[in-house]
C-alpha positions as CSV (number, residue, x, y, z in Angstrom):
1,M,88.9,88.4,137.1
2,S,85.8,90.4,137.6
3,N,83.0,89.4,135.6
4,K,80.4,92.1,136.8
5,F,78.2,93.7,133.9
6,L,79.2,97.3,133.0
7,P,76.1,98.6,131.7
8,V,76.0,101.2,128.6
9,L,79.2,101.2,127.5
10,T,78.4,97.9,124.8
11,P,76.8,100.5,123.0
12,L,79.2,103.3,123.4
13,R,81.4,100.8,121.5
14,G,78.5,100.5,118.8
15,L,77.9,104.0,118.4
16,A,81.8,104.8,118.5
17,A,82.4,102.2,115.6
18,L,79.4,104.1,113.7
19,F,80.9,107.5,113.9
20,V,84.6,106.2,113.0
21,V,83.2,104.2,109.9
22,L,81.8,107.8,108.6
23,F,84.7,109.4,109.2
24,H,86.5,107.3,107.1
25,A,83.6,106.7,104.6
26,R,83.4,110.5,103.5
27,L,86.7,110.4,101.8
28,I,85.7,107.5,99.7
29,L,82.1,107.0,99.5
30,F,80.9,111.0,99.3
31,P,83.8,113.0,98.9
32,Q,82.0,115.7,96.6
33,I,79.4,117.1,98.9
34,N,82.0,116.4,101.8
35,P,82.5,120.2,102.0
36,E,78.8,121.3,102.2
37,I,78.7,118.8,105.1
38,K,81.3,120.7,106.7
39,I,79.3,124.1,106.0
40,Y,76.7,122.7,108.5
41,S,78.6,121.0,110.8
42,A,82.6,119.5,111.7
43,F,81.0,116.4,112.8
44,L,82.5,113.8,110.9
45,E,85.9,115.8,110.1
46,N,86.0,115.4,114.0
47,A,84.6,112.1,114.3
48,Y,88.2,110.4,114.1
49,L,88.1,111.3,118.1
50,W,86.0,108.5,118.6
51,V,89.2,106.5,118.7
52,D,89.9,107.9,121.6
53,L,87.0,106.8,123.2
54,F,87.7,103.4,122.5
55,F,91.1,103.8,124.6
56,I,90.0,105.7,127.4
57,L,86.6,102.2,127.6
58,S,89.4,99.6,126.9
59,G,91.4,101.3,129.8
60,Y,88.9,101.4,132.3
61,V,87.2,97.8,131.4
62,M,90.9,96.1,131.3
63,L,91.3,97.4,135.2
64,H,87.6,96.5,135.9
65,C,88.2,93.4,135.1
66,Y,92.1,92.4,136.2
67,Q,93.0,94.7,139.1
68,Q,92.2,91.3,141.5
69,T,94.7,89.3,139.1
70,F,97.4,91.4,139.1
71,S,96.8,93.6,141.9
72,S,99.5,92.0,144.4
73,G,101.6,91.4,141.7
74,I,102.0,89.7,138.0
75,T,102.7,86.1,137.7
76,R,104.1,84.1,134.5
77,Q,100.9,82.3,134.4
78,S,98.6,85.1,135.1
79,W,100.7,87.3,132.6
80,K,100.3,84.5,129.2
81,R,96.7,84.2,130.5
82,F,95.7,87.7,130.2
83,I,97.6,88.3,126.8
84,W,96.6,85.0,124.9
85,L,92.8,86.1,126.0
86,R,93.3,89.6,124.1
87,F,95.0,87.8,121.5
88,T,92.3,85.6,121.1
89,R,90.1,88.5,120.8
90,I,91.8,91.2,118.4
91,Y,94.0,89.2,116.2
92,P,92.5,86.5,114.3
93,L,89.6,89.2,112.8
94,F,92.5,91.5,112.0
95,L,94.7,88.5,110.3
96,I,91.4,87.6,108.3
97,T,90.8,91.2,106.9
98,L,94.6,91.4,106.2
99,L,94.6,88.8,104.2
100,C,91.5,89.8,102.3
101,L,93.4,92.7,101.5
102,I,96.5,90.8,100.5
103,A,94.4,88.6,98.3
104,W,92.9,91.2,96.3
105,E,96.0,92.8,96.2
106,S,97.5,89.9,94.1
107,Y,94.8,89.3,92.2
108,K,95.6,93.2,90.9
109,Q,99.2,92.3,90.6
110,Q,97.9,89.1,88.2
111,H,95.9,91.3,85.9
112,G,97.8,94.8,86.2
113,I,94.9,96.8,88.0
114,G,96.3,100.3,89.6
115,F,95.2,101.9,92.7
116,F,91.5,103.5,92.9
117,G,90.4,105.3,95.5
118,G,88.0,107.9,94.4
119,A,87.9,111.0,93.0
120,L,89.8,112.7,96.2
121,L,92.5,110.6,96.1
122,N,92.5,110.4,92.7
123,S,92.9,114.7,93.2
124,W,96.0,114.0,95.3
125,G,97.7,111.9,92.5
126,L,97.0,108.7,94.3
127,A,95.6,106.7,91.0
128,G,97.1,104.0,89.0
129,I,99.8,103.0,91.3
130,P,100.9,99.4,90.9
131,A,99.1,96.7,93.1
132,F,102.0,96.0,96.3
133,A,103.1,100.1,95.8
134,G,100.7,101.9,98.0
135,P,99.2,104.1,99.0
136,F,98.1,101.8,101.6
137,N,99.0,98.2,100.7
138,T,103.1,98.2,100.5
139,S,105.1,95.1,100.5
140,Q,107.0,96.4,103.2
141,T,104.4,96.8,105.4
142,L,103.4,93.3,105.6
143,L,105.6,92.2,108.2
144,S,105.0,95.1,110.8
145,N,101.2,94.6,109.8
146,L,101.4,90.6,110.6
147,L,103.0,91.0,113.9
148,M,100.5,94.1,114.4
149,L,103.4,96.9,115.1
150,Q,102.7,99.3,112.6
151,G,101.6,101.8,114.9
152,L,105.0,102.5,115.8
153,S,106.1,102.7,112.8
154,S,106.2,105.6,109.9
155,Y,103.6,103.7,107.9
156,G,101.0,103.3,110.6
157,L,97.9,104.1,108.1
158,S,98.7,100.3,105.8
159,W,96.4,97.5,104.6
160,N,93.9,98.0,106.9
161,I,93.8,101.3,107.9
162,A,92.1,101.1,111.1
163,G,94.7,98.7,112.6
164,W,96.9,101.2,113.6
165,S,94.7,101.5,116.7
166,L,95.0,97.5,117.7
167,S,98.8,98.0,117.0
168,I,98.8,100.9,119.6
169,E,96.2,98.9,121.9
170,W,97.9,95.5,121.9
171,L,101.3,97.5,122.8
172,C,98.5,98.8,125.9
173,Y,98.0,95.3,126.6
174,L,101.4,94.1,127.2
175,A,102.4,96.9,129.5
176,F,98.9,97.0,131.4
177,P,99.6,93.8,133.7
178,F,102.6,95.6,135.0
179,S,100.9,99.5,135.4
180,V,97.8,97.7,137.9
181,P,99.9,97.3,141.2
182,F,101.2,101.0,140.5
183,L,97.6,102.3,139.8
184,L,96.1,100.7,143.1
185,R,99.1,101.9,145.5
186,L,98.8,105.1,144.1
187,R,95.1,105.3,144.0
188,S,95.1,108.7,146.1
189,K,97.0,110.3,143.7
190,L,95.7,109.3,140.7
191,P,94.4,112.4,140.0
192,L,97.7,113.7,139.6
193,L,98.3,111.2,136.8
194,L,95.2,112.4,135.1
195,L,96.9,116.1,135.3
196,V,100.0,115.1,133.7
197,N,98.1,113.0,130.9
198,A,96.2,116.0,130.0
199,G,99.3,118.3,130.3
200,I,101.0,115.7,127.5
201,L,97.2,115.6,125.5
202,I,97.6,119.6,125.3
203,S,101.2,119.4,124.5
204,L,100.5,116.7,121.4
205,V,97.4,118.8,120.1
206,S,99.3,122.0,120.7
207,L,102.6,120.6,118.0
208,Y,100.8,119.0,115.6
209,G,97.1,120.8,115.5
210,T,95.6,118.0,115.7
211,L,94.8,114.4,118.3
212,D,94.4,112.3,114.4
213,L,97.7,110.9,115.0
214,T,98.7,107.6,113.9
215,T,102.1,106.4,113.4
216,G,105.4,106.8,115.5
217,V,105.3,108.3,119.2
218,G,102.4,110.1,118.7
219,A,100.2,107.5,117.9
220,L,101.7,105.6,120.8
221,L,101.1,108.4,123.4
222,R,97.8,108.8,122.0
223,G,96.6,105.5,122.9
224,W,98.6,105.4,126.4
225,I,97.0,108.4,127.8
226,G,93.4,107.6,127.0
227,F,94.2,103.9,128.2
228,T,95.5,104.9,131.3
229,T,93.1,107.6,131.8
230,G,90.4,104.7,131.5
231,A,92.1,102.7,134.2
232,S,92.7,105.7,136.4
233,L,89.0,106.7,136.4
234,C,88.1,102.9,137.0
235,C,90.6,102.9,139.7
236,Y,90.2,106.1,141.2
237,V,86.0,105.9,141.0
238,S,85.1,106.2,145.2
239,L,81.6,104.8,145.9
240,S,80.5,108.8,146.8
241,A,81.9,109.4,143.5
242,R,79.6,106.6,141.9
243,S,76.8,108.1,143.8
244,A,76.8,111.2,141.6
245,L,78.2,109.6,138.3
246,A,75.2,107.0,138.4
247,N,72.8,109.6,137.6
248,P,70.6,108.4,135.1
249,W,70.5,111.4,133.2
250,L,74.7,111.8,132.8
251,P,75.4,109.6,130.1
252,L,72.7,110.6,127.5
253,L,73.5,114.3,128.6
254,T,77.5,113.9,128.1
255,F,76.7,112.1,125.1
256,I,75.0,114.7,123.1
257,A,77.6,117.0,124.9
258,C,80.2,115.1,122.9
259,L,78.1,115.4,119.7
260,L,77.9,119.0,119.9
261,V,81.6,119.7,120.7
262,M,82.4,117.9,117.6
263,H,79.9,119.9,115.8
264,F,82.2,123.1,115.6
265,S,84.8,123.9,113.4
266,Q,88.3,121.8,114.7
267,N,90.8,123.9,117.3
268,V,93.1,122.9,120.2
269,W,90.1,123.6,122.2
270,S,87.6,122.1,120.9
271,L,89.3,118.9,120.7
272,L,90.7,119.1,124.4
273,A,86.9,119.6,125.4
274,C,86.5,116.0,124.3
275,Y,88.6,114.7,126.2
276,P,87.0,115.5,129.5
277,L,83.8,114.7,128.5
278,F,84.2,111.1,127.2
279,A,86.1,110.2,130.6
280,V,82.9,111.4,131.9
281,L,80.8,109.7,129.6
282,V,82.9,106.3,130.1
283,A,83.0,106.4,134.0
284,S,79.2,107.7,133.9
285,S,78.2,104.6,132.0
286,A,79.9,102.1,133.5
287,T,78.1,103.4,137.4
288,Q,75.0,103.2,136.1
289,K,72.2,101.4,138.5
290,H,68.8,102.0,137.0
291,P,69.0,100.3,133.2
292,Q,65.0,100.4,132.6
293,H,65.1,104.5,133.0
294,I,64.2,106.2,130.0
295,A,67.5,108.0,129.7
296,N,69.6,104.8,129.9
297,R,67.5,103.0,127.4
298,L,67.8,105.7,124.9
299,L,71.7,104.7,125.0
300,D,71.5,101.6,126.4
301,N,68.8,99.1,124.1
302,R,68.4,96.2,122.0
303,L,69.8,97.4,118.8
304,T,72.5,99.4,120.6
305,N,73.8,96.5,122.3
306,W,73.7,94.6,119.4
307,L,75.4,96.9,117.3
308,G,78.0,97.1,120.3
309,E,78.7,93.6,119.8
310,L,79.3,93.8,116.2
311,S,81.8,96.6,116.8
312,Y,84.9,95.1,116.3
313,S,83.9,93.8,113.2
314,M,82.7,97.0,112.1
315,Y,85.6,98.7,112.7
316,L,88.1,96.2,110.5
317,W,85.7,95.2,107.9
318,H,84.5,98.8,106.6
319,C,88.0,99.4,106.0
320,V,88.0,96.6,103.4
321,L,84.9,97.5,102.1
322,L,86.2,101.3,101.2
323,L,89.3,100.2,99.8
324,A,88.7,97.0,97.5
325,G,85.0,98.0,97.2
326,V,85.5,101.0,95.3
327,E,88.2,99.4,93.7
328,I,85.9,96.2,92.4
329,L,82.9,98.4,91.8
330,N,85.2,101.1,89.7
331,L,86.7,97.3,87.6
332,I,83.3,95.8,87.2
333,N,81.5,99.8,86.1
334,P,83.9,102.7,85.8
335,L,81.5,104.6,84.1
336,A,78.9,104.1,86.6
337,V,81.7,104.7,89.2
338,D,82.7,108.3,87.3
339,K,78.9,109.7,87.3
340,W,78.3,108.9,90.9
341,Y,80.8,111.5,91.9
342,Q,80.2,113.6,89.4
343,Q,76.4,114.0,91.2
344,T,75.6,115.8,94.5
345,S,72.1,114.9,95.4
346,W,71.9,114.6,99.1
347,L,69.0,111.8,98.9
348,A,71.1,109.5,96.6
349,H,73.9,110.1,98.9
350,L,71.7,109.1,101.9
351,L,70.4,105.9,100.4
352,A,74.1,105.1,99.5
353,I,75.2,105.6,102.7
354,S,72.3,103.7,104.0
355,G,73.1,100.9,101.7
356,F,76.6,101.0,102.5
357,L,76.1,100.7,106.7
358,G,73.7,97.8,105.8
359,L,75.9,95.6,103.9
360,L,78.7,96.5,106.6
361,I,76.2,95.8,109.2
362,A,75.2,92.5,107.4
363,L,79.1,91.0,106.6
364,S,80.0,92.2,110.5
365,A,76.7,89.9,112.0
366,L,78.3,86.9,109.7
367,S,81.9,87.4,110.7
368,Y,80.8,87.7,114.3
369,Y,78.5,84.9,114.7
370,G,80.5,83.0,112.0
371,F,83.6,83.7,112.5
372,E,85.0,85.6,115.8
373,K,83.0,83.7,118.3
374,P,83.4,80.3,117.3
375,I,87.1,81.1,116.8
376,M,87.9,82.7,120.2
377,K,85.7,80.1,121.8
378,W,88.0,77.4,120.2
379,L,91.2,79.0,120.8
380,R,90.3,79.9,124.2
381,R,89.9,76.0,124.9
382,Q,93.3,74.8,123.8
383,P,95.4,76.1,126.6
384,A,93.0,74.4,129.3
385,A,93.1,71.4,127.7
386,Q,96.9,71.8,127.4
387,M,97.1,72.3,130.8
388,Q,94.6,69.5,131.5
389,A,96.7,66.7,129.8
390,E,99.9,68.1,131.6
391,T,97.8,67.6,134.6
392,K,97.0,64.3,134.0
393,R,100.2,63.7,132.7
394,T,102.0,64.5,136.7
């Protein structure tokens, strides 16, 4: 397994996570000013696309780290070790957030509290639904969530609604080791694979009019395209190409281009334009050789690196805060909540968004340092301890 550090990629995770947070928050935290925001920019409406950056980035990093492990084939031991490392990274926190939502839903059931998702979801007729009956937290979707298979079902957006992408990524992890020898053997023909991926992507966007596919075959194709695109980029980038991609201004300029493209209203071409930009952003960020250059420091600094470390926590906890938090606030003071959804002060909303992000970051830091890292470290020690014990017995 390669341990060579990939610069800038960690900050990209943090920035992408924040954009996805705002994409979901617009529906619950500030739906009344969202129409006004769309007049000026479609960025928040398009911010779900940063999930696709996660898929591309993940594929790139996985091949970078494991191409030597799986280049000559797959053994049972190497596959099990890879899956265990991935499982210990993503499942513990996913399970904790799911259990928090289950606990809150159980409390609602005991006290006869119905669903409340804010003014927008109320206008959709989703108010007052009994506990464990929806629209997200249903008893029939518990098993698929516990197994992290909800992305394959028709209820991908269930319980922790951000978890659909983890479900798809988990399936990509299961298949990834078997694809490595194939990718390495076809290194010279990988542009053809990228063209095939582009064709599937165009078909998906043309068919659905969006790439916001979170359930079933569409979600699986969306994730696998991103994952294999990232892996192909890592496999294909040659030394000569790396020299061009290593231009210190390229990641920053590509990042700005992503923001500009998402600024415009959704259409097939603006959606598709994000994908090659994401690909260049990941590849150029991973090949930087001048970390102290001012262009790199704007993206890669202490703050953005820290946010990148917290990105997984932010990604999972923000849905818990939004879905359970708005119900708790409404239970405590429904008049204040109703008043909030009637006012349209931009300053008040900026303060509320800042407060929400501050709370989310604080909770994510507590989760990362107090739970994620310790439990991952403890779990990863268990197979090693078992192996040592077996060696002593033999």
